[in-house]
C-alpha positions in Angstrom: 0.0 0.0 0.0 1.4 3.4 -0.9 1.9 6.2 1.7 -1.2 8.1 0.6 -3.5 5.3 1.6 -1.6 4.7 4.7 -2.0 8.4 5.5 -5.7 8.1 5.0 -6.0 5.2 7.4 -4.2 7.2 10.1 -6.2 10.4 9.4 -9.7 8.9 9.5 -10.5 7.5 13.0 -12.3 4.2 12.8 -14.0 4.6 16.1 -16.2 7.4 14.6 -17.8 4.7 12.4 -18.5 2.0 15.0 -21.7 2.0 17.1 -21.6 1.8 20.9 -22.8 -1.8 20.7 -21.5 -4.1 18.0 -20.3 -7.7 17.5 -16.6 -8.3 17.3 -16.0 -11.1 14.8 -12.6 -12.2 16.2 -10.8 -15.4 15.3 -12.1 -17.1 18.4 -15.7 -16.9 19.5 -17.3 -13.6 18.5 -18.3 -11.4 21.3 -20.4 -8.3 22.0 -18.5 -5.0 22.5 -20.4 -2.3 24.5 -18.9 1.2 24.8 -21.0 2.0 27.9 -20.2 -1.1 30.0 -16.6 -1.6 28.9 -15.2 1.4 27.0 -11.6 0.0 27.0 -12.6 -3.3 25.5 -14.7 -1.5 22.9 -11.8 0.7 21.9 -9.4 -2.2 21.8 -11.7 -4.1 19.4 -12.3 -1.1 17.2 -8.6 -0.7 16.7 -7.8 -4.4 16.2 -7.4 -6.0 12.8 -10.9 -7.5 13.1 -14.2 -7.1 11.3 -16.9 -5.4 13.5 -20.4 -6.5 12.7 -22.9 -3.7 13.0 -26.1 -5.4 11.7 -27.7 -8.8 11.8 -30.4 -10.2 9.6 -31.0 -6.8 7.9 -31.7 -5.3 11.3 -34.2 -7.8 12.4 -32.0 -9.4 15.1 -30.5 -7.5 18.1 -26.7 -7.3 17.7 -26.2 -8.7 21.2 -27.5 -12.1 20.0 -24.5 -12.6 17.8 -26.5 -15.1 15.8 -27.9 -14.9 12.3 -26.7 -13.5 9.0 -24.1 -10.7 9.2 -25.6 -8.0 6.9 -23.5 -4.9 7.6 -20.0 -4.5 9.1 -16.8 -2.5 9.2 -14.4 -4.8 7.5 -11.0 -5.6 9.1 -8.5 -2.8 8.4 -6.2 -5.3 6.5 -9.1 -6.1 4.2 -9.9 -2.4 3.6 -6.2 -1.7 3.0 -6.0 -4.6 0.4 -9.0 -3.4 -1.6 -8.1 0.3 -1.5 -4.5 -0.6 -2.5 -5.7 -2.1 -5.7 -7.5 1.0 -6.9 -4.3 3.0 -7.7 -6.1 6.3 -8.5 -4.7 9.4 -10.0 -5.3 12.7 -8.3 -8.8 14.0 -9.3 -10.1 10.5 -10.1 -13.8 10.0 -9.5 -14.8 6.8 -7.6 -18.1 5.0 -7.2 -18.3 2.9 -4.1 -20.8 0.0 -4.0 -21.9 -0.4 -0.4 -21.5 2.5 2.0 -22.0 0.5 5.2 -20.6 2.4 8.2 -19.1 5.0 5.9 -15.5 4.4 6.9 -14.2 3.4 3.5 -16.1 6.3 1.9 -14.3 8.6 4.3 -11.0 7.1 3.4 -11.7 7.6 -0.3 -12.8 11.2 0.4 -9.7 11.9 2.4 -7.5 10.7 -0.5 -9.5 12.1 -3.5 -11.8 14.8 -2.1 -15.4 14.7 -1.1 -16.7 15.8 -4.6 -14.9 12.9 -6.3 -16.5 10.1 -4.2 -20.0 8.7 -4.7 -21.1 5.9 -2.4 -24.4 3.9 -2.8 -26.2 1.9 -0.2 -29.3 -0.2 -0.3 -30.3 -0.3 3.3 -32.1 2.8 4.5 -31.1 2.5 8.1 -27.5 1.8 7.2 -27.5 4.7 4.8 -28.8 7.1 7.4 -26.2 6.0 10.0 -23.4 6.3 7.5 -24.4 9.8 6.7 -24.3 10.8 10.4 -21.0 9.1 10.9 -19.5 10.9 7.9 -20.8 14.2 9.1 -19.2 13.6 12.5 -15.9 12.8 10.8 -16.1 16.0 8.7 -16.5 14.2 5.4 -19.2 14.8 2.8 -19.0 12.4 -0.2 -22.1 12.1 -2.4 -24.3 9.5 -0.7 -27.0 7.6 -2.7 -29.8 5.4 -1.4 -30.3 3.0 -4.3 -29.4 0.1 -6.4 -25.7 -0.8 -6.1 -25.8 -3.5 -8.8 -27.2 -0.9 -11.2 -24.4 1.5 -10.3 -25.2 5.2 -10.5 -25.3 6.2 -14.2 -26.1 9.9 -13.4 -22.5 10.4 -12.2 -20.8 8.2 -14.8 -18.3 7.7 -16.1 -16.1 6.9 -13.1 -12.4 6.3 -13.1 -12.7 3.6 -10.5 -15.4 1.4 -8.9 -14.8 0.1 -5.4 -17.0 -2.8 -4.3 -17.4 -3.7 -0.7 -19.6 -6.8 -1.1 -18.9 -10.3 -2.4 -19.8 -10.8 -6.1 -20.4 -14.0 -8.0 -21.8 -12.6 -11.2 -20.5 -9.1 -12.0 -23.4 -6.7 -12.8 -22.8 -5.6 -16.4 -24.0 -2.0 -15.6 -20.6 -1.3 -13.9 -18.7 -1.8 -17.1 -20.0 1.1 -19.3 -20.0 3.3 -16.2 -16.2 3.0 -15.8 -13.8 4.8 -18.1 -11.7 2.6 -20.5 -8.5 1.8 -18.7 -10.1 2.4 -15.3 -10.4 -0.1 -12.6 -13.2 -2.1 -11.0 -12.0 -3.7 -7.7 -14.3 -6.3 -6.1 -14.2 -9.5 -4.1 -15.1 -12.3 -6.5 -16.9 -14.8 -4.2 -18.1 -17.8 -6.2 -20.5 -20.3 -4.7 -17.7 -22.9 -4.4 -15.6 -20.9 -2.0 -16.4 -19.6 1.5 -14.0 -16.8 0.8 -13.1 -15.4 -2.6 -10.5 -13.5 -4.5 -9.9 -9.8 -4.8 -10.3 -9.1 -8.5 -9.4 -6.1 -10.7 -11.2 -5.7 -14.0 -10.2 -3.0 -16.6 -12.8 -1.9 -19.2 -11.4 -2.2 -22.7 -13.6 0.4 -24.4 -15.4 -2.2 -26.4 -18.1 -3.0 -24.0 -16.1 -5.6 -22.1 -13.7 -5.7 -19.1 -11.0 -8.1 -18.3 -8.5 -8.7 -15.5 -7.0 -11.1 -13.0 -7.2 -12.3 -9.4 -5.2 -11.0 -6.5 -5.3 -11.8 -2.7 -8.0 -13.7 -0.8 -11.0 -11.9 0.5 -14.1 -12.8 2.5 -17.0 -10.4 2.2 -20.8 -10.5 2.7 -22.6 -11.3 -0.6 -24.5 -8.9 -2.9 -28.0 -9.0 -1.6 -29.4 -10.5 -4.8 -26.7 -13.2 -4.8 -27.3 -14.7 -1.3 -27.1 -18.4 -1.2 -30.1 -20.4 0.0 -30.0 -24.0 1.2 -32.1 -26.5 -0.8 -35.1 -28.2 0.8 -34.8 -31.9 -0.2 -36.8 -34.9 1.0 -35.4 -37.6 -1.3 -33.2 -40.4 -0.2 -29.4 -40.3 -0.6 -27.6 -42.5 -3.1 -24.6 -44.1 -1.4 -21.2 -44.6 -3.1 -17.5 -44.1 -2.4 -14.3 -42.6 -3.9 -10.6 -42.9 -3.6 -10.0 -39.1 -4.1 -9.3 -37.4 -0.8 -11.7 -34.4 -0.4 -9.0 -32.6 1.6 -6.8 -32.6 -1.5 -9.6 -31.0 -3.5 -10.2 -28.3 -1.0 -6.6 -27.5 0.0 -4.3 -28.2 -2.9 -4.3 -24.8 -4.6 -6.3 -21.6 -5.1 -5.9 -22.5 -8.7 -8.0 -25.6 -8.1 -10.6 -23.5 -6.4 -10.9 -21.1 -9.4 -11.0 -24.0 -11.9 -13.8 -25.8 -9.9 -15.8 -22.6 -9.5 -15.5 -21.8 -13.2 -16.7 -25.3 -14.2 -19.4 -25.6 -11.5 -21.0 -22.2 -11.0 -24.0 -23.8 -9.3 -22.2 -25.7 -6.5 -21.7 -24.4 -3.0 -19.3 -26.0 -0.5 -18.5 -26.0 3.2 -16.0 -28.2 5.0 -14.7 -28.9 8.5 -12.0 -30.9 10.2 -13.4 -33.4 12.7 -12.0 -35.5 15.5 -9.3 -38.2 15.0 -8.3 -36.8 11.6 -11.7 -37.0 10.0 -12.8 -34.5 7.4 -16.4 -33.7 6.2 -17.4 -31.8 3.0 -20.9 -30.7 2.3 -22.0 -29.7 -1.2 -25.3 -28.3 -2.4 -27.0 -26.5 -5.3 -30.5 -25.3 -5.9 -31.8 -28.8 -6.3 -29.2 -31.3 -5.1 -26.8 -31.9 -2.2 -24.0 -34.3 -1.3 -22.1 -35.3 1.9 -18.5 -36.6 1.6 -16.8 -38.0 4.6 -13.1 -38.9 4.9 -11.8 -41.1 7.8 -8.1 -42.2 8.1 -9.5 -45.6 9.3 -10.8 -46.4 5.8 -9.2 -46.7 2.4 -12.2 -45.3 0.6 -14.1 -42.1 1.2 -17.9 -42.3 1.9 -20.2 -40.3 -0.5 -23.9 -39.6 -0.1 -25.7 -37.8 -3.0 -29.2 -36.8 -3.8 -31.2 -34.7 -6.3 -30.8 -34.7 -10.1 -27.1 -33.7 -9.8 -24.4 -36.0 -8.5 -22.5 -33.1 -7.0 -19.5 -34.9 -5.7 -19.0 -36.7 -9.1 -19.1 -33.2 -10.8 -16.6 -31.8 -8.3 -14.3 -34.8 -8.7 -14.4 -34.5 -12.5 -13.7 -30.7 -12.3 -10.8 -31.2 -10.0 -9.2 -33.9 -12.0 -9.7 -31.8 -15.2 -7.6 -29.1 -13.4 -5.0 -31.7 -12.6 -4.9 -32.7 -16.3 -4.1 -29.1 -17.2 -0.9 -29.3 -15.2 -2.3 -27.8 -11.9 -2.1 -24.2 -13.0 -1.9 -21.7 -10.1 -4.2 -18.7 -9.5 -1.9 -16.4 -11.4 -2.7 -18.3 -14.6 -6.5 -17.5 -14.4 -8.5 -14.4 -15.2 -12.0 -13.1 -15.8 -13.7 -11.3 -18.6 -17.2 -9.7 -18.4 -19.2 -9.0 -21.6 -22.9 -8.1 -22.2 -23.5 -11.9 -22.4 -22.0 -12.7 -19.0 -18.9 -13.5 -17.0 -16.2 -15.9 -18.2 -13.3 -17.4 -16.3 -10.3 -18.1 -18.5 -7.0 -20.0 -18.3 -3.7 -18.3 -19.5 -5.5 -15.9 -21.9 -8.9 -14.3 -22.3 -9.2 -16.2 -25.6 -9.2 -19.5 -23.7 -12.4 -19.5 -21.6 -13.2 -22.4 -19.3 -16.3 -24.2 -20.5 -18.6 -25.7 -17.9 -19.6 -29.4 -18.5 -22.8 -30.1 -20.4 -24.9 -30.7 -17.2 -24.1 -27.1 -16.1 -24.7 -25.3 -19.4 -28.3 -24.3 -18.8 -27.5 -23.0 -15.3 -24.5 -21.0 -16.5 -26.5 -19.4 -19.3 -29.1 -18.3 -16.8 -26.5 -16.6 -14.6 -25.4 -14.6 -17.6 -28.8 -12.9 -17.6 -28.2 -12.0 -13.9 -25.4 -9.6 -15.0 -28.1 -7.1 -16.1 -30.0 -7.4 -12.8 -31.1 -4.2 -11.1 -31.4 -5.7 -7.6 -29.6 -4.1 -4.7 -26.2 -4.7 -3.3 -25.4 -5.8 0.2 -22.5 -4.2 2.1 -19.5 -5.3 4.0 -17.2 -2.4 4.9 
């Protein structure tokens, strides 16, 4: 990170953007921080490298519960530094931020570029109002919009940079024509396959497309229209087994993660280590799910699958296809967005990864989602 962003982080106090009661999402068990009952612990948490959750379940759940979906937060300072560091603006650049949240990152952008050069859009009316108050307290006045983040803000276009603070699977196409050719769109690509995603930089080419590559890891709350529901299935599981260790699929390489996500855009995954060296992988899609259990006591890995898709079989095939390519690392992959949709490619934009036939109809449907006008969800 250059000195100008570092200076902004020192100049804009984070505590001005954190409510008196919030949930500290620390590496151990999360815990409530309360400025009134324990001001020292509150301040320590605010200035730690930790995400501070400020809203649960779109405001429906009291923050003290600490349970439910995290729907607004102040991202960890290291995550904020990583995303801002990828913008690389020139003086006088105009930036559109998708997801105002607490207002902290909007204030950092305003400090660096000037209030008049920053527009920040937020879907949640309550979050928007709180951010406006926080920014006023901090002496910053960027342009704040209550509206549709995935539609951008065409009234102020074109922008030199777009800074996105929520996890994106399918990139809304509206952002491409709203960014100047040669500008930057920085966002956390968060495909369904991965619990955390990749910071991504796309550059519009001036021909209606944008292309770019993946950078560091990033875990952000998803765009509201791209939240991931669990299926409701009542059918019986089909039992089978495999010799492929699921730990190897999940932990071999970020390159494998990208390859699998590109081939299987409909598959979600969560996994956990268990006692005595066991490992469990859960897979699901809109209409299918699978449970894969590894135990060091058995030569073969137990597999349960149900629904029209054999999700583990699809994942196994996608992983071994990546192996057959020579196990390329993350640096060999990239993304291109066109009016027809998002494409992940290997080595060069002219070499897109094609999903297998059973995923073709799903993948085509997700292309249509790029033109969605549903709202964004925030994370910084």
